[in-house]
VOMAR-900449 format. One record per residue (C-alpha): x, y, z. Coordinates in steps of 0.1 Angstrom, whole numbers, padded with zeros to 4 digits, always signed. Layout:
XYZ...
***
This chain:
+0096+0085+0974+0131+0064+0969+0128+0029+0966+0144+0001+0989+0158-0020+0965+0182+0005+0946+0216-0007+0941+0244+0017+0952+0272+0003+0930+0282+0018+0892+0280-0009+0863+0302-0016+0838+0278-0002+0812+0275+0030+0831+0315+0037+0840+0315+0031+0800+0293+0055+0793+0308+0080+0813+0341+0074+0805+0334+0079+0766+0316+0111+0775+0346+0125+0795+0371+0117+0767+0353+0132+0743+0346+0162+0769+0381+0166+0782+0405+0173+0752+0431+0155+0772+0436+0176+0798+0420+0149+0822+0396+0170+0843+0363+0182+0834+0357+0223+0847+0319+0233+0857+0316+0250+0825+0322+0223+0805+0295+0199+0826+0269+0225+0828+0254+0211+0798+0253+0177+0808+0241+0184+0844+0212+0207+0829+0201+0183+0806+0187+0159+0839+0164+0187+0848+0171+0181+0882+0168+0211+0908+0201+0237+0911+0200+0226+0945+0203+0189+0937+0233+0194+0910+0250+0220+0934+0250+0189+0963+0256+0162+0933+0291+0183+0928+0302+0185+0961+0299+0146+0966+0315+0138+0933+0345+0169+0939+0365+0142+0961+0396+0164+0962+0375+0197+0962+0395+0216+0935+0367+0227+0915+0368+0201+0884+0361+0167+0881+0384+0140+0870+0370+0109+0851+0361+0090+0881+0346+0122+0900+0325+0125+0867+0317+0088+0867+0304+0094+0904+0283+0122+0894+0266+0107+0867+0256+0081+0888+0241+0106+0913+0224+0121+0884+0210+0085+0876+0201+0078+0913+0185+0112+0918+0165+0107+0886+0150+0073+0899+0137+0094+0930+0168+0085+0957+0177+0112+0978+0208+0120+0975+0232+0106+1006+0248+0131+1030+0285+0110+1020+0288+0090+0993+0283+0052+0997+0311+0031+1002+0305+0012+0967+0314+0047+0952+0338+0059+0979+0358+0026+0971+0356+0032+0933+0369+0067+0938+0399+0061+0957+0408+0031+0945+0442+0027+0927+0432+0010+0896+0425+0035+0867+0396+0031+0841+0424+0026+0815+0431-0006+0836+0398-0018+0830+0400-0047+0803+0386-0038+0769+0365-0071+0772+0346-0050+0801+0340-0018+0784+0342-0024+0746+0360-0007+0720+0352+0013+0688+0362+0041+0673+0389+0045+0699+0364+0053+0723+0352+0030+0750+0324+0020+0752+0292+0000+0766+0301-0037+0773+0301-0060+0742+0277-0081+0763+0253-0054+0765+0257-0053+0720+0255-0084+0704+0275-0085+0677+0302-0065+0695+0311-0095+0711+0340-0122+0710+0315-0142+0687+0314-0128+0652+0284-0152+0645+0268-0136+0675+0229-0120+0663+0237-0081+0675+0201-0078+0678+0198-0108+0706+0195-0095+0742+0210-0119+0763+0193-0130+0797+0219-0111+0816+0215-0080+0795+0177-0087+0802+0179-0089+0838+0197-0054+0842+0168-0040+0819+0145-0055+0846+0164-0040+0876+0158-0006+0858+0127-0008+0851+0118-0019+0885+0133+0013+0898+0112+0035+0873+0079+0019+0864+0048+0036+0885+0017+0020+0903+0000+0010+0868+0029-0014+0866+0046+0009+0835+0071+0032+0827+0059+0068+0816+0070+0090+0789+0080+0119+0816+0096+0089+0836+0116+0073+0809+0129+0107+0796+0149+0115+0824+0166+0079+0825+0171+0082+0785+0185+0115+0783+0212+0104+0806+0229+0083+0768+0230+0121+0759+0214+0109+0724+0201+0134+0706+0161+0142+0707+0155+0131+0671+0176+0095+0683+0154+0092+0711+0121+0099+0698+0128+0070+0669+0138+0049+0694+0104+0052+0714+0084+0050+0686+0099+0014+0678+0098+0003+0717+0060+0021+0725+0046-0011+0703+0009-0009+0718+0015+0031+0710-0002+0036+0744+0024+0060+0759+0037+0040+0784+0063+0014+0783+0060-0024+0799+0089-0045+0809+0096-0058+0777+0090-0024+0756+0111-0009+0780+0141-0039+0778+0136-0028+0736+0143+0006+0740+0173+0001+0765+0186-0022+0742+0182+0004+0710+0199+0031+0731+0230+0010+0744+0234-0004+0702+0234+0035+0691+0259+0046+0716+0280+0022+0705+0281+0037+0671+0253+0017+0655+0223+0028+0638+0189+0027+0646+0166+0000+0626+0135+0012+0609+0117-0016+0621+0119-0042+0651+0144-0065+0639+0128-0103+0644+0157-0114+0668+0151-0092+0687+0118-0099+0694+0124-0135+0697+0145-0129+0724+0121-0113+0742+0100-0148+0734+0080-0123+0713+0089-0136+0680+0059-0162+0678+0024-0162+0693+0030-0144+0722+0039-0111+0700+0001-0105+0708+0012-0094+0741+0023-0060+0733+0005-0057+0698-0015-0026+0696-0049-0027+0709-0080-0032+0687-0114-0014+0691-0137-0031+0709-0166-0041+0686-0198-0024+0691-0231-0041+0679-0255-0012+0679-0285-0021+0698-0319-0020+0674-0354-0011+0687-0383-0026+0667-0415-0005+0672-0444-0020+0691-0471-0031+0667-0502-0042+0679-0534-0052+0657-0566-0055+0672-0591-0072+0651-0626-0072+0656-0645-0106+0645-0681-0099+0639-0704-0116+0660-0728-0144+0642-0763-0132+0642-0786-0154+0656-0816-0163+0638-0849-0162+0646-0862-0199+0642-0897-0192+0648-0916-0200+0621-0919-0180+0595-0958-0182+0592-0971-0176+0626-1007-0179+0614-1028-0210+0606-1031-0224+0571-1067-0215+0572-1060-0178+0578-1036-0175+0553-1059-0194+0527-1084-0170+0538-1065-0139+0533-1042-0143+0506-1065-0167+0485-1040-0193+0485-1049-0228+0480-1049-0248+0510-1026-0282+0488-0999-0252+0481-0993-0244+0517-0996-0277+0530-0970-0290+0503-0944-0260+0517-0923-0269+0542-0904-0237+0556-0882-0259+0576-0860-0265+0542-0854-0230+0537-0841-0217+0574-0817-0244+0575-0800-0238+0542-0804-0197+0552-0785-0207+0584-0759-0226+0566-0746-0197+0543-0747-0177+0573-0724-0201+0589-0703-0204+0558-0700-0166+0552-0688-0159+0593-0663-0186+0589-0651-0171+0555-0644-0139+0573-0623-0154+0601-0601-0170+0581-0594-0138+0560-0590-0117+0594-0562-0146+0603-0544-0144+0570
***
C-alpha cells in the first residue's frame, strides 16, 4: 500500500550513488544499454512489468538507452516501488525537472557529491570524516543524516514499528554492495538480534552502508562514537540491548501431610469403698483382728493410685505433642 508521506524528490545521496554506478558501467560512452542495466534492475526483485514501466518512464528521449540522468531517475523509481509506492503514469514534476534541467551532473559541486578514488560518492556530510573538518569523527551521525534515516525508516517500517529483514533487503540492495558486506552490516545493526530493525538500528545500518559505499571498511564492532551520536553510548544503550530471558522460578508443591493423634482417655476409677463389707463380716470371714481392720484406711491408697494414673496420662500427652 502506498504511503501518503513519500517524497518524490531525489536526494544528494541518491544522485551521488546513481552517478557512481553509472560511471563504473558506461565505459565513457555516456549511456547504458538495457543489457548493461539488466542485472541492476533485476536485483530489485521487482516484477518484469514494473521494470518495463520504470524503463519507459526513465528513457525520456525513447532512444533505447539511458543517460546518466535517466539512469538516476530509473534508480529512484526502483527505490520508490520497493517502498510500496505505485508507479506514476508520468514522471512527477520534480523528476521531470531533473531530467530536463540543463545543469550537468558534473556541474554539481563536489561538496554535494563527495570525491574519492576518482568517483563521486555520497555527500561528505553523510560520512563524518569525509567532511571539511579533518577532526570530525567519521562515525558520528549528524542530526541532518539522522532525519534522513528516519524518513526512510518511516517509509519502510510495518505495523510493528520495525523494518523486517524482507523489507530491508530490497532497500539495502540498492547500494549494490555484496551480500557478504550487507550481511556483516545487518549483524552489527541488529543489536538485539530479533531479526528486525528499530529506528536506531536502521540508522546504524544506513550509516554503515553509506560509509562502505564511500570506500570505507565495515568495522568489526560498532564504534562507541556511532552509538553515542544516537545517544546510545551511556545508560540508554539498554534500549537496544539484547533481551534477557525471563527469570522462571519453579513452583514447589509440598505434600499434604496430616497427622492424627489419638489421646487415650483417662480411665475413671471406681472410688467406691474397696471393702463394702462390714468389718464384723470380714473379721469373721477371714479371721482378721477387728483392730487391724479399723486401723487400715483404704482412702489413702485410693488417692495415691488416682494420682499415679493422672501423672501417667499427663506424661503421655506431653510425649505426643513432642
